[in-house]
PQR file with spaces between the fields and no chain letter, atoms N, CA, C, O and H, PARSE charges and radii, in Angstrom:
ATOM       1  N    MET     1      -1.326  -32.013   16.036 -0.4000 1.5000
ATOM       2  CA   MET     1      -1.811  -31.399   17.254 -0.0000 2.0000
ATOM       3  C    MET     1      -2.295  -29.974   17.019  0.5500 1.7000
ATOM       4  O    MET     1      -2.879  -29.376   17.922 -0.5500 1.4000
ATOM       5  N    ASN     2      -2.072  -29.418   15.846 -0.4000 1.5000
ATOM       6  CA   ASN     2      -2.523  -28.071   15.562 -0.0000 2.0000
ATOM       7  C    ASN     2      -4.047  -27.994   15.565  0.5500 1.7000
ATOM       8  O    ASN     2      -4.610  -26.963   15.933 -0.5500 1.4000
ATOM       9  H    ASN     2      -1.598  -29.904   15.113  0.4000 1.0000
ATOM      10  N    TRP     3      -4.715  -29.060   15.163 -0.4000 1.5000
ATOM      11  CA   TRP     3      -6.167  -29.071   15.135 -0.0000 2.0000
ATOM      12  C    TRP     3      -6.748  -28.939   16.538  0.5500 1.7000
ATOM      13  O    TRP     3      -7.836  -28.389   16.712 -0.5500 1.4000
ATOM      14  H    TRP     3      -4.258  -29.898   14.863  0.4000 1.0000
ATOM      15  N    LEU     4      -6.019  -29.446   17.548 -0.4000 1.5000
ATOM      16  CA   LEU     4      -6.511  -29.383   18.918 -0.0000 2.0000
ATOM      17  C    LEU     4      -6.510  -27.952   19.442  0.5500 1.7000
ATOM      18  O    LEU     4      -7.443  -27.540   20.131 -0.5500 1.4000
ATOM      19  H    LEU     4      -5.136  -29.893   17.406  0.4000 1.0000
ATOM      20  N    SER     5      -5.480  -27.206   19.122 -0.4000 1.5000
ATOM      21  CA   SER     5      -5.414  -25.821   19.592 -0.0000 2.0000
ATOM      22  C    SER     5      -6.322  -24.891   18.797  0.5500 1.7000
ATOM      23  O    SER     5      -6.602  -23.778   19.241 -0.5500 1.4000
ATOM      24  H    SER     5      -4.722  -27.541   18.563  0.4000 1.0000
ATOM      25  N    SER     6      -6.782  -25.324   17.639 -0.4000 1.5000
ATOM      26  CA   SER     6      -7.656  -24.463   16.837 -0.0000 2.0000
ATOM      27  C    SER     6      -9.131  -24.657   17.179  0.5500 1.7000
ATOM      28  O    SER     6      -9.979  -23.943   16.644 -0.5500 1.4000
ATOM      29  H    SER     6      -6.554  -26.228   17.278  0.4000 1.0000
ATOM      30  N    LEU     7      -9.456  -25.600   18.053 -0.4000 1.5000
ATOM      31  CA   LEU     7     -10.853  -25.809   18.447 -0.0000 2.0000
ATOM      32  C    LEU     7     -11.334  -24.670   19.342  0.5500 1.7000
ATOM      33  O    LEU     7     -10.528  -24.037   20.024 -0.5500 1.4000
ATOM      34  H    LEU     7      -8.768  -26.180   18.488  0.4000 1.0000
ATOM      35  N    PRO     8     -12.635  -24.405   19.346 -0.5600 1.5000
ATOM      36  CA   PRO     8     -13.166  -23.390   20.264  0.2800 2.0000
ATOM      37  C    PRO     8     -12.972  -23.829   21.720  0.5500 1.7000
ATOM      38  O    PRO     8     -12.862  -25.020   22.012 -0.5500 1.4000
ATOM      39  N    LEU     9     -12.932  -22.861   22.612 -0.4000 1.5000
ATOM      40  CA   LEU     9     -12.687  -23.145   24.023 -0.0000 2.0000
ATOM      41  C    LEU     9     -13.753  -24.057   24.611  0.5500 1.7000
ATOM      42  O    LEU     9     -13.428  -24.983   25.354 -0.5500 1.4000
ATOM      43  H    LEU     9     -13.021  -21.893   22.375  0.4000 1.0000
ATOM      44  N    TRP    10     -15.016  -23.812   24.294 -0.4000 1.5000
ATOM      45  CA   TRP    10     -16.078  -24.623   24.886 -0.0000 2.0000
ATOM      46  C    TRP    10     -15.962  -26.084   24.454  0.5500 1.7000
ATOM      47  O    TRP    10     -16.276  -26.980   25.239 -0.5500 1.4000
ATOM      48  H    TRP    10     -15.280  -23.060   23.690  0.4000 1.0000
ATOM      49  N    THR    11     -15.524  -26.338   23.240 -0.4000 1.5000
ATOM      50  CA   THR    11     -15.351  -27.711   22.765 -0.0000 2.0000
ATOM      51  C    THR    11     -14.246  -28.409   23.544  0.5500 1.7000
ATOM      52  O    THR    11     -14.385  -29.576   23.911 -0.5500 1.4000
ATOM      53  H    THR    11     -15.270  -25.611   22.603  0.4000 1.0000
ATOM      54  N    THR    12     -13.172  -27.715   23.792 -0.4000 1.5000
ATOM      55  CA   THR    12     -12.065  -28.292   24.545 -0.0000 2.0000
ATOM      56  C    THR    12     -12.480  -28.582   25.976  0.5500 1.7000
ATOM      57  O    THR    12     -12.172  -29.650   26.505 -0.5500 1.4000
ATOM      58  H    THR    12     -13.060  -26.767   23.494  0.4000 1.0000
ATOM      59  N    VAL    13     -13.172  -27.650   26.607 -0.4000 1.5000
ATOM      60  CA   VAL    13     -13.602  -27.841   28.001 -0.0000 2.0000
ATOM      61  C    VAL    13     -14.578  -28.998   28.110  0.5500 1.7000
ATOM      62  O    VAL    13     -14.431  -29.852   28.984 -0.5500 1.4000
ATOM      63  H    VAL    13     -13.421  -26.782   26.177  0.4000 1.0000
ATOM      64  N    VAL    14     -15.565  -29.036   27.242 -0.4000 1.5000
ATOM      65  CA   VAL    14     -16.545  -30.118   27.274 -0.0000 2.0000
ATOM      66  C    VAL    14     -15.874  -31.467   26.982  0.5500 1.7000
ATOM      67  O    VAL    14     -16.211  -32.478   27.599 -0.5500 1.4000
ATOM      68  H    VAL    14     -15.685  -28.342   26.532  0.4000 1.0000
ATOM      69  N    GLY    15     -14.950  -31.475   26.065 -0.4000 1.5000
ATOM      70  CA   GLY    15     -14.238  -32.707   25.747 -0.0000 2.0000
ATOM      71  C    GLY    15     -13.426  -33.230   26.917  0.5500 1.7000
ATOM      72  O    GLY    15     -13.467  -34.424   27.213 -0.5500 1.4000
ATOM      73  H    GLY    15     -14.676  -30.654   25.564  0.4000 1.0000
ATOM      74  N    TRP    16     -12.686  -32.348   27.592 -0.4000 1.5000
ATOM      75  CA   TRP    16     -11.885  -32.784   28.742 -0.0000 2.0000
ATOM      76  C    TRP    16     -12.760  -33.188   29.917  0.5500 1.7000
ATOM      77  O    TRP    16     -12.428  -34.133   30.633 -0.5500 1.4000
ATOM      78  H    TRP    16     -12.653  -31.378   27.351  0.4000 1.0000
ATOM      79  N    LEU    17     -13.874  -32.489   30.131 -0.4000 1.5000
ATOM      80  CA   LEU    17     -14.793  -32.903   31.193 -0.0000 2.0000
ATOM      81  C    LEU    17     -15.401  -34.270   30.890  0.5500 1.7000
ATOM      82  O    LEU    17     -15.548  -35.103   31.785 -0.5500 1.4000
ATOM      83  H    LEU    17     -14.144  -31.721   29.549  0.4000 1.0000
ATOM      84  N    GLY    18     -15.746  -34.493   29.651 -0.4000 1.5000
ATOM      85  CA   GLY    18     -16.265  -35.800   29.258 -0.0000 2.0000
ATOM      86  C    GLY    18     -15.239  -36.901   29.461  0.5500 1.7000
ATOM      87  O    GLY    18     -15.574  -37.995   29.915 -0.5500 1.4000
ATOM      88  H    GLY    18     -15.626  -33.817   28.924  0.4000 1.0000
ATOM      89  N    LEU    19     -13.992  -36.611   29.127 -0.4000 1.5000
ATOM      90  CA   LEU    19     -12.936  -37.590   29.333 -0.0000 2.0000
ATOM      91  C    LEU    19     -12.742  -37.883   30.823  0.5500 1.7000
ATOM      92  O    LEU    19     -12.536  -39.032   31.212 -0.5500 1.4000
ATOM      93  H    LEU    19     -13.720  -35.722   28.758  0.4000 1.0000
ATOM      94  N    ALA    20     -12.808  -36.844   31.649 -0.4000 1.5000
ATOM      95  CA   ALA    20     -12.651  -37.036   33.093 -0.0000 2.0000
ATOM      96  C    ALA    20     -13.780  -37.885   33.671  0.5500 1.7000
ATOM      97  O    ALA    20     -13.539  -38.745   34.517 -0.5500 1.4000
ATOM      98  H    ALA    20     -12.975  -35.910   31.333  0.4000 1.0000
ATOM      99  N    VAL    21     -15.001  -37.648   33.222 -0.4000 1.5000
ATOM     100  CA   VAL    21     -16.143  -38.441   33.684 -0.0000 2.0000
ATOM     101  C    VAL    21     -16.000  -39.884   33.220  0.5500 1.7000
ATOM     102  O    VAL    21     -16.286  -40.810   33.980 -0.5500 1.4000
ATOM     103  H    VAL    21     -15.196  -36.948   32.534  0.4000 1.0000
ATOM     104  N    LEU    22     -15.567  -40.080   32.002 -0.4000 1.5000
ATOM     105  CA   LEU    22     -15.369  -41.431   31.479 -0.0000 2.0000
ATOM     106  C    LEU    22     -14.304  -42.184   32.278  0.5500 1.7000
ATOM     107  O    LEU    22     -14.494  -43.353   32.614 -0.5500 1.4000
ATOM     108  H    LEU    22     -15.335  -39.328   31.385  0.4000 1.0000
ATOM     109  N    VAL    23     -13.203  -41.531   32.579 -0.4000 1.5000
ATOM     110  CA   VAL    23     -12.145  -42.166   33.371 -0.0000 2.0000
ATOM     111  C    VAL    23     -12.660  -42.515   34.765  0.5500 1.7000
ATOM     112  O    VAL    23     -12.356  -43.590   35.282 -0.5500 1.4000
ATOM     113  H    VAL    23     -13.049  -40.581   32.306  0.4000 1.0000
ATOM     114  N    ALA    24     -13.437  -41.623   35.381 -0.4000 1.5000
ATOM     115  CA   ALA    24     -13.982  -41.888   36.711 -0.0000 2.0000
ATOM     116  C    ALA    24     -14.932  -43.089   36.689  0.5500 1.7000
ATOM     117  O    ALA    24     -14.900  -43.923   37.594 -0.5500 1.4000
ATOM     118  H    ALA    24     -13.685  -40.749   34.961  0.4000 1.0000
ATOM     119  N    LEU    25     -15.767  -43.178   35.669 -0.4000 1.5000
ATOM     120  CA   LEU    25     -16.694  -44.302   35.574 -0.0000 2.0000
ATOM     121  C    LEU    25     -15.962  -45.624   35.341  0.5500 1.7000
ATOM     122  O    LEU    25     -16.301  -46.640   35.947 -0.5500 1.4000
ATOM     123  H    LEU    25     -15.793  -42.501   34.934  0.4000 1.0000
ATOM     124  N    VAL    26     -14.973  -45.607   34.475 -0.4000 1.5000
ATOM     125  CA   VAL    26     -14.204  -46.835   34.207 -0.0000 2.0000
ATOM     126  C    VAL    26     -13.452  -47.265   35.454  0.5500 1.7000
ATOM     127  O    VAL    26     -13.382  -48.455   35.758 -0.5500 1.4000
ATOM     128  H    VAL    26     -14.698  -44.781   33.983  0.4000 1.0000
ATOM     129  N    ARG    27     -12.883  -46.296   36.186 -0.4000 1.5000
ATOM     130  CA   ARG    27     -12.173  -46.622   37.413 -0.0000 2.0000
ATOM     131  C    ARG    27     -13.114  -47.235   38.437  0.5500 1.7000
ATOM     132  O    ARG    27     -12.766  -48.211   39.102 -0.5500 1.4000
ATOM     133  H    ARG    27     -12.940  -45.329   35.939  0.4000 1.0000
ATOM     134  N    ARG    28     -14.294  -46.670   38.563 -0.4000 1.5000
ATOM     135  CA   ARG    28     -15.265  -47.181   39.532 -0.0000 2.0000
ATOM     136  C    ARG    28     -15.697  -48.604   39.180  0.5500 1.7000
ATOM     137  O    ARG    28     -15.792  -49.463   40.057 -0.5500 1.4000
ATOM     138  H    ARG    28     -14.577  -45.877   38.024  0.4000 1.0000
ATOM     139  N    LEU    29     -15.954  -48.848   37.907 -0.4000 1.5000
ATOM     140  CA   LEU    29     -16.342  -50.196   37.482 -0.0000 2.0000
ATOM     141  C    LEU    29     -15.197  -51.190   37.670  0.5500 1.7000
ATOM     142  O    LEU    29     -15.428  -52.340   38.044 -0.5500 1.4000
ATOM     143  H    LEU    29     -15.877  -48.150   37.195  0.4000 1.0000
ATOM     144  N    ALA    30     -13.967  -50.753   37.412 -0.4000 1.5000
ATOM     145  CA   ALA    30     -12.819  -51.649   37.583 -0.0000 2.0000
ATOM     146  C    ALA    30     -12.622  -51.996   39.048  0.5500 1.7000
ATOM     147  O    ALA    30     -12.326  -53.146   39.374 -0.5500 1.4000
ATOM     148  H    ALA    30     -13.779  -49.819   37.108  0.4000 1.0000
ATOM     149  N    ILE    31     -12.780  -51.027   39.935 -0.4000 1.5000
ATOM     150  CA   ILE    31     -12.635  -51.302   41.365 -0.0000 2.0000
ATOM     151  C    ILE    31     -13.720  -52.264   41.823  0.5500 1.7000
ATOM     152  O    ILE    31     -13.439  -53.204   42.566 -0.5500 1.4000
ATOM     153  H    ILE    31     -13.021  -50.093   39.671  0.4000 1.0000
ATOM     154  N    ARG    32     -14.948  -52.042   41.393 -0.4000 1.5000
ATOM     155  CA   ARG    32     -16.051  -52.946   41.760 -0.0000 2.0000
ATOM     156  C    ARG    32     -15.791  -54.370   41.266  0.5500 1.7000
ATOM     157  O    ARG    32     -16.145  -55.334   41.946 -0.5500 1.4000
ATOM     158  H    ARG    32     -15.176  -51.278   40.789  0.4000 1.0000
ATOM     159  N    ALA    33     -15.175  -54.510   40.090 -0.4000 1.5000
ATOM     160  CA   ALA    33     -14.938  -55.833   39.525 -0.0000 2.0000
ATOM     161  C    ALA    33     -13.743  -56.530   40.173  0.5500 1.7000
ATOM     162  O    ALA    33     -13.738  -57.753   40.305 -0.5500 1.4000
ATOM     163  H    ALA    33     -14.887  -53.727   39.538  0.4000 1.0000
ATOM     164  N    LEU    34     -12.734  -55.762   40.577 -0.4000 1.5000
ATOM     165  CA   LEU    34     -11.497  -56.373   41.068 -0.0000 2.0000
ATOM     166  C    LEU    34     -11.452  -56.577   42.583  0.5500 1.7000
ATOM     167  O    LEU    34     -10.731  -57.448   43.068 -0.5500 1.4000
ATOM     168  H    LEU    34     -12.738  -54.768   40.469  0.4000 1.0000
ATOM     169  N    VAL    35     -12.210  -55.788   43.325 -0.4000 1.5000
ATOM     170  CA   VAL    35     -12.152  -55.850   44.785 -0.0000 2.0000
ATOM     171  C    VAL    35     -13.409  -56.540   45.300  0.5500 1.7000
ATOM     172  O    VAL    35     -14.518  -56.219   44.874 -0.5500 1.4000
ATOM     173  H    VAL    35     -12.796  -55.080   42.931  0.4000 1.0000
ATOM     174  N    THR    36     -13.233  -57.488   46.215 -0.4000 1.5000
ATOM     175  CA   THR    36     -14.387  -58.172   46.779 -0.0000 2.0000
ATOM     176  C    THR    36     -15.156  -57.240   47.705  0.5500 1.7000
ATOM     177  O    THR    36     -14.650  -56.194   48.109 -0.5500 1.4000
ATOM     178  H    THR    36     -12.332  -57.749   46.561  0.4000 1.0000
ATOM     179  N    ALA    37     -16.376  -57.627   48.034 -0.4000 1.5000
ATOM     180  CA   ALA    37     -17.236  -56.764   48.860 -0.0000 2.0000
ATOM     181  C    ALA    37     -16.636  -56.547   50.248  0.5500 1.7000
ATOM     182  O    ALA    37     -16.695  -55.435   50.773 -0.5500 1.4000
ATOM     183  H    ALA    37     -16.787  -58.477   47.706  0.4000 1.0000
ATOM     184  N    ALA    38     -16.065  -57.578   50.847 -0.4000 1.5000
ATOM     185  CA   ALA    38     -15.476  -57.433   52.182 -0.0000 2.0000
ATOM     186  C    ALA    38     -14.267  -56.488   52.149  0.5500 1.7000
ATOM     187  O    ALA    38     -14.112  -55.640   53.027 -0.5500 1.4000
ATOM     188  H    ALA    38     -16.017  -58.482   50.420  0.4000 1.0000
ATOM     189  N    GLU    39     -13.425  -56.641   51.144 -0.4000 1.5000
ATOM     190  CA   GLU    39     -12.265  -55.761   51.024 -0.0000 2.0000
ATOM     191  C    GLU    39     -12.696  -54.334   50.718  0.5500 1.7000
ATOM     192  O    GLU    39     -12.077  -53.377   51.182 -0.5500 1.4000
ATOM     193  H    GLU    39     -13.550  -57.330   50.431  0.4000 1.0000
ATOM     194  N    TYR    40     -13.750  -54.198   49.941 -0.4000 1.5000
ATOM     195  CA   TYR    40     -14.249  -52.865   49.596 -0.0000 2.0000
ATOM     196  C    TYR    40     -14.749  -52.136   50.847  0.5500 1.7000
ATOM     197  O    TYR    40     -14.452  -50.960   51.056 -0.5500 1.4000
ATOM     198  H    TYR    40     -14.254  -54.975   49.564  0.4000 1.0000
ATOM     199  N    ASP    41     -15.512  -52.856   51.671 -0.4000 1.5000
ATOM     200  CA   ASP    41     -16.007  -52.258   52.916 -0.0000 2.0000
ATOM     201  C    ASP    41     -14.868  -51.916   53.852  0.5500 1.7000
ATOM     202  O    ASP    41     -14.882  -50.855   54.477 -0.5500 1.4000
ATOM     203  H    ASP    41     -15.754  -53.812   51.501  0.4000 1.0000
ATOM     204  N    ASP    42     -13.878  -52.796   53.964 -0.4000 1.5000
ATOM     205  CA   ASP    42     -12.727  -52.518   54.825 -0.0000 2.0000
ATOM     206  C    ASP    42     -11.940  -51.317   54.335  0.5500 1.7000
ATOM     207  O    ASP    42     -11.485  -50.501   55.138 -0.5500 1.4000
ATOM     208  H    ASP    42     -13.866  -53.658   53.457  0.4000 1.0000
ATOM     209  N    ALA    43     -11.778  -51.205   53.054 -0.4000 1.5000
ATOM     210  CA   ALA    43     -11.004  -50.092   52.503 -0.0000 2.0000
ATOM     211  C    ALA    43     -11.687  -48.760   52.789  0.5500 1.7000
ATOM     212  O    ALA    43     -11.026  -47.780   53.134 -0.5500 1.4000
ATOM     213  H    ALA    43     -12.147  -51.868   52.403  0.4000 1.0000
ATOM     214  N    TYR    44     -13.003  -48.725   52.647 -0.4000 1.5000
ATOM     215  CA   TYR    44     -13.703  -47.461   52.859 -0.0000 2.0000
ATOM     216  C    TYR    44     -13.957  -47.168   54.331  0.5500 1.7000
ATOM     217  O    TYR    44     -14.166  -46.009   54.690 -0.5500 1.4000
ATOM     218  H    TYR    44     -13.540  -49.521   52.368  0.4000 1.0000
ATOM     219  N    SER    45     -13.947  -48.178   55.192 -0.4000 1.5000
ATOM     220  CA   SER    45     -14.112  -47.885   56.618 -0.0000 2.0000
ATOM     221  C    SER    45     -12.808  -47.367   57.208  0.5500 1.7000
ATOM     222  O    SER    45     -12.830  -46.631   58.194 -0.5500 1.4000
ATOM     223  H    SER    45     -13.778  -49.119   54.901  0.4000 1.0000
ATOM     224  N    ALA    46     -11.669  -47.740   56.621 -0.4000 1.5000
ATOM     225  CA   ALA    46     -10.375  -47.269   57.127 -0.0000 2.0000
ATOM     226  C    ALA    46     -10.013  -45.902   56.575  0.5500 1.7000
ATOM     227  O    ALA    46      -9.131  -45.233   57.115 -0.5500 1.4000
ATOM     228  H    ALA    46     -11.651  -48.338   55.819  0.4000 1.0000
ATOM     229  N    ARG    47     -10.667  -45.481   55.525 -0.4000 1.5000
ATOM     230  CA   ARG    47     -10.288  -44.245   54.855 -0.0000 2.0000
ATOM     231  C    ARG    47     -10.396  -42.997   55.749  0.5500 1.7000
ATOM     232  O    ARG    47      -9.465  -42.192   55.742 -0.5500 1.4000
ATOM     233  H    ARG    47     -11.383  -46.024   55.086  0.4000 1.0000
ATOM     234  N    PRO    48     -11.483  -42.790   56.520 -0.5600 1.5000
ATOM     235  CA   PRO    48     -11.544  -41.563   57.318  0.2800 2.0000
ATOM     236  C    PRO    48     -10.412  -41.435   58.331  0.5500 1.7000
ATOM     237  O    PRO    48      -9.932  -40.328   58.573 -0.5500 1.4000
ATOM     238  N    SER    49      -9.974  -42.545   58.928 -0.4000 1.5000
ATOM     239  CA   SER    49      -8.884  -42.448   59.901 -0.0000 2.0000
ATOM     240  C    SER    49      -7.591  -42.040   59.208  0.5500 1.7000
ATOM     241  O    SER    49      -6.807  -41.273   59.766 -0.5500 1.4000
ATOM     242  H    SER    49     -10.364  -43.444   58.731  0.4000 1.0000
ATOM     243  N    ARG    50      -7.361  -42.542   58.002 -0.4000 1.5000
ATOM     244  CA   ARG    50      -6.167  -42.129   57.269 -0.0000 2.0000
ATOM     245  C    ARG    50      -6.249  -40.664   56.880  0.5500 1.7000
ATOM     246  O    ARG    50      -5.242  -39.956   56.878 -0.5500 1.4000
ATOM     247  H    ARG    50      -7.998  -43.166   57.549  0.4000 1.0000
ATOM     248  N    ARG    51      -7.453  -40.212   56.549 -0.4000 1.5000
ATOM     249  CA   ARG    51      -7.625  -38.830   56.163 -0.0000 2.0000
ATOM     250  C    ARG    51      -7.360  -37.899   57.347  0.5500 1.7000
ATOM     251  O    ARG    51      -6.759  -36.837   57.184 -0.5500 1.4000
ATOM     252  H    ARG    51      -8.271  -40.787   56.550  0.4000 1.0000
ATOM     253  N    ARG    52      -7.809  -38.299   58.539 -0.4000 1.5000
ATOM     254  CA   ARG    52      -7.603  -37.463   59.717 -0.0000 2.0000
ATOM     255  C    ARG    52      -6.134  -37.316   60.042  0.5500 1.7000
ATOM     256  O    ARG    52      -5.701  -36.236   60.444 -0.5500 1.4000
ATOM     257  H    ARG    52      -8.297  -39.162   58.671  0.4000 1.0000
ATOM     258  N    THR    53      -5.351  -38.376   59.880 -0.4000 1.5000
ATOM     259  CA   THR    53      -3.931  -38.275   60.203 -0.0000 2.0000
ATOM     260  C    THR    53      -3.163  -37.502   59.143  0.5500 1.7000
ATOM     261  O    THR    53      -2.111  -36.935   59.439 -0.5500 1.4000
ATOM     262  H    THR    53      -5.703  -39.253   59.554  0.4000 1.0000
ATOM     263  N    ALA    54      -3.658  -37.468   57.933 -0.4000 1.5000
ATOM     264  CA   ALA    54      -2.944  -36.772   56.864 -0.0000 2.0000
ATOM     265  C    ALA    54      -3.242  -35.278   56.848  0.5500 1.7000
ATOM     266  O    ALA    54      -2.440  -34.506   56.323 -0.5500 1.4000
ATOM     267  H    ALA    54      -4.513  -37.929   57.692  0.4000 1.0000
ATOM     268  N    MET    55      -4.356  -34.852   57.398 -0.4000 1.5000
ATOM     269  CA   MET    55      -4.740  -33.449   57.305 -0.0000 2.0000
ATOM     270  C    MET    55      -3.749  -32.488   57.959  0.5500 1.7000
ATOM     271  O    MET    55      -3.429  -31.472   57.342 -0.5500 1.4000
ATOM     272  H    MET    55      -5.008  -35.479   57.824  0.4000 1.0000
ATOM     273  N    PRO    56      -3.238  -32.745   59.175 -0.5600 1.5000
ATOM     274  CA   PRO    56      -2.266  -31.806   59.735  0.2800 2.0000
ATOM     275  C    PRO    56      -0.999  -31.690   58.888  0.5500 1.7000
ATOM     276  O    PRO    56      -0.430  -30.606   58.759 -0.5500 1.4000
ATOM     277  N    ALA    57      -0.566  -32.801   58.318 -0.4000 1.5000
ATOM     278  CA   ALA    57       0.627  -32.765   57.468 -0.0000 2.0000
ATOM     279  C    ALA    57       0.348  -31.950   56.199  0.5500 1.7000
ATOM     280  O    ALA    57       1.199  -31.180   55.755 -0.5500 1.4000
ATOM     281  H    ALA    57      -1.028  -33.681   58.423  0.4000 1.0000
ATOM     282  N    ASN    58      -0.839  -32.121   55.623 -0.4000 1.5000
ATOM     283  CA   ASN    58      -1.190  -31.347   54.430 -0.0000 2.0000
ATOM     284  C    ASN    58      -1.270  -29.862   54.751  0.5500 1.7000
ATOM     285  O    ASN    58      -0.773  -29.033   53.988 -0.5500 1.4000
ATOM     286  H    ASN    58      -1.531  -32.747   55.984  0.4000 1.0000
ATOM     287  N    ALA    59      -1.891  -29.523   55.874 -0.4000 1.5000
ATOM     288  CA   ALA    59      -2.018  -28.114   56.253 -0.0000 2.0000
ATOM     289  C    ALA    59      -0.648  -27.502   56.500  0.5500 1.7000
ATOM     290  O    ALA    59      -0.395  -26.358   56.122 -0.5500 1.4000
ATOM     291  H    ALA    59      -2.295  -30.197   56.494  0.4000 1.0000
ATOM     292  N    SER    60       0.231  -28.259   57.132 -0.4000 1.5000
ATOM     293  CA   SER    60       1.578  -27.769   57.393 -0.0000 2.0000
ATOM     294  C    SER    60       2.324  -27.512   56.088  0.5500 1.7000
ATOM     295  O    SER    60       3.003  -26.495   55.950 -0.5500 1.4000
ATOM     296  H    SER    60       0.026  -29.189   57.439  0.4000 1.0000
ATOM     297  N    HIS    61       2.200  -28.421   55.143 -0.4000 1.5000
ATOM     298  CA   HIS    61       2.872  -28.274   53.855 -0.0000 2.0000
ATOM     299  C    HIS    61       2.323  -27.067   53.084  0.5500 1.7000
ATOM     300  O    HIS    61       3.082  -26.301   52.492 -0.5500 1.4000
ATOM     301  H    HIS    61       1.648  -29.247   55.255  0.4000 1.0000
ATOM     302  N    ILE    62       1.017  -26.912   53.100 -0.4000 1.5000
ATOM     303  CA   ILE    62       0.400  -25.794   52.389 -0.0000 2.0000
ATOM     304  C    ILE    62       0.825  -24.469   53.007  0.5500 1.7000
ATOM     305  O    ILE    62       1.104  -23.507   52.292 -0.5500 1.4000
ATOM     306  H    ILE    62       0.400  -27.535   53.582  0.4000 1.0000
ATOM     307  N    SER    63       0.874  -24.418   54.330 -0.4000 1.5000
ATOM     308  CA   SER    63       1.271  -23.161   54.971 -0.0000 2.0000
ATOM     309  C    SER    63       2.738  -22.832   54.679  0.5500 1.7000
ATOM     310  O    SER    63       3.084  -21.664   54.507 -0.5500 1.4000
ATOM     311  H    SER    63       0.647  -25.199   54.911  0.4000 1.0000
ATOM     312  N    ARG    64       3.603  -23.851   54.621 -0.4000 1.5000
ATOM     313  CA   ARG    64       5.005  -23.605   54.267 -0.0000 2.0000
ATOM     314  C    ARG    64       5.133  -23.091   52.841  0.5500 1.7000
ATOM     315  O    ARG    64       5.918  -22.182   52.572 -0.5500 1.4000
ATOM     316  H    ARG    64       3.322  -24.801   54.761  0.4000 1.0000
ATOM     317  N    CYS    65       4.366  -23.668   51.936 -0.4000 1.5000
ATOM     318  CA   CYS    65       4.406  -23.205   50.542 -0.0000 2.0000
ATOM     319  C    CYS    65       3.905  -21.769   50.432  0.5500 1.7000
ATOM     320  O    CYS    65       4.469  -20.967   49.688 -0.5500 1.4000
ATOM     321  H    CYS    65       3.727  -24.406   52.155  0.4000 1.0000
ATOM     322  N    ALA    66       2.851  -21.446   51.170 -0.4000 1.5000
ATOM     323  CA   ALA    66       2.332  -20.074   51.143 -0.0000 2.0000
ATOM     324  C    ALA    66       3.362  -19.110   51.718  0.5500 1.7000
ATOM     325  O    ALA    66       3.550  -18.016   51.185 -0.5500 1.4000
ATOM     326  H    ALA    66       2.392  -22.098   51.775  0.4000 1.0000
ATOM     327  N    LEU    67       4.026  -19.502   52.793 -0.4000 1.5000
ATOM     328  CA   LEU    67       5.047  -18.648   53.401 -0.0000 2.0000
ATOM     329  C    LEU    67       6.206  -18.407   52.435  0.5500 1.7000
ATOM     330  O    LEU    67       6.676  -17.277   52.307 -0.5500 1.4000
ATOM     331  H    LEU    67       3.873  -20.390   53.226  0.4000 1.0000
ATOM     332  N    LEU    68       6.666  -19.446   51.763 -0.4000 1.5000
ATOM     333  CA   LEU    68       7.749  -19.284   50.804 -0.0000 2.0000
ATOM     334  C    LEU    68       7.344  -18.403   49.631  0.5500 1.7000
ATOM     335  O    LEU    68       8.151  -17.623   49.124 -0.5500 1.4000
ATOM     336  H    LEU    68       6.284  -20.364   51.867  0.4000 1.0000
ATOM     337  N    THR    69       6.085  -18.530   49.198 -0.4000 1.5000
ATOM     338  CA   THR    69       5.600  -17.691   48.114 -0.0000 2.0000
ATOM     339  C    THR    69       5.584  -16.221   48.504  0.5500 1.7000
ATOM     340  O    THR    69       6.005  -15.362   47.728 -0.5500 1.4000
ATOM     341  H    THR    69       5.430  -19.163   49.610  0.4000 1.0000
ATOM     342  N    VAL    70       5.098  -15.934   49.706 -0.4000 1.5000
ATOM     343  CA   VAL    70       5.054  -14.546   50.164 -0.0000 2.0000
ATOM     344  C    VAL    70       6.454  -14.012   50.344  0.5500 1.7000
ATOM     345  O    VAL    70       6.732  -12.869   49.980 -0.5500 1.4000
ATOM     346  H    VAL    70       4.756  -16.631   50.336  0.4000 1.0000
ATOM     347  N    MET    71       7.353  -14.827   50.906 -0.4000 1.5000
ATOM     348  CA   MET    71       8.722  -14.378   51.121 -0.0000 2.0000
ATOM     349  C    MET    71       9.422  -14.078   49.801  0.5500 1.7000
ATOM     350  O    MET    71      10.186  -13.118   49.707 -0.5500 1.4000
ATOM     351  H    MET    71       7.127  -15.755   51.202  0.4000 1.0000
ATOM     352  N    SER    72       9.165  -14.896   48.781 -0.4000 1.5000
ATOM     353  CA   SER    72       9.829  -14.655   47.492 -0.0000 2.0000
ATOM     354  C    SER    72       9.239  -13.424   46.810  0.5500 1.7000
ATOM     355  O    SER    72       9.936  -12.747   46.056 -0.5500 1.4000
ATOM     356  H    SER    72       8.544  -15.677   48.857  0.4000 1.0000
ATOM     357  N    ALA    73       7.986  -13.130   47.060 -0.4000 1.5000
ATOM     358  CA   ALA    73       7.360  -11.943   46.461 -0.0000 2.0000
ATOM     359  C    ALA    73       7.872  -10.664   47.111  0.5500 1.7000
ATOM     360  O    ALA    73       7.967   -9.623   46.461 -0.5500 1.4000
ATOM     361  H    ALA    73       7.420  -13.681   47.673  0.4000 1.0000
ATOM     362  N    VAL    74       8.202  -10.750   48.401 -0.4000 1.5000
ATOM     363  CA   VAL    74       8.668   -9.579   49.121 -0.0000 2.0000
ATOM     364  C    VAL    74      10.099   -9.215   48.731  0.5500 1.7000
ATOM     365  O    VAL    74      10.433   -8.039   48.579 -0.5500 1.4000
ATOM     366  H    VAL    74       8.125  -11.595   48.929  0.4000 1.0000
ATOM     367  N    SER    75      10.928  -10.225   48.572 -0.4000 1.5000
ATOM     368  CA   SER    75      12.354   -9.939   48.289 -0.0000 2.0000
ATOM     369  C    SER    75      12.629   -9.661   46.841  0.5500 1.7000
ATOM     370  O    SER    75      13.774   -9.408   46.468 -0.5500 1.4000
ATOM     371  H    SER    75      10.656  -11.180   48.695  0.4000 1.0000
């Protein structure tokens, strides 16, 4: 693993970005192959409603984390 840390920064960044793009493409192709068209449409039509219900919970969690961070910095 020493060879990995000795690489230039740009090589590491480009390599990880390439890996991320490759994983995204493979995931997309796997979903297209495994899920039927009707199930695919149903899954994506239900997604916005799930996102709307999750947003207040996410905002609440983020605000609590920010509050705890500020409180710990003050004390």
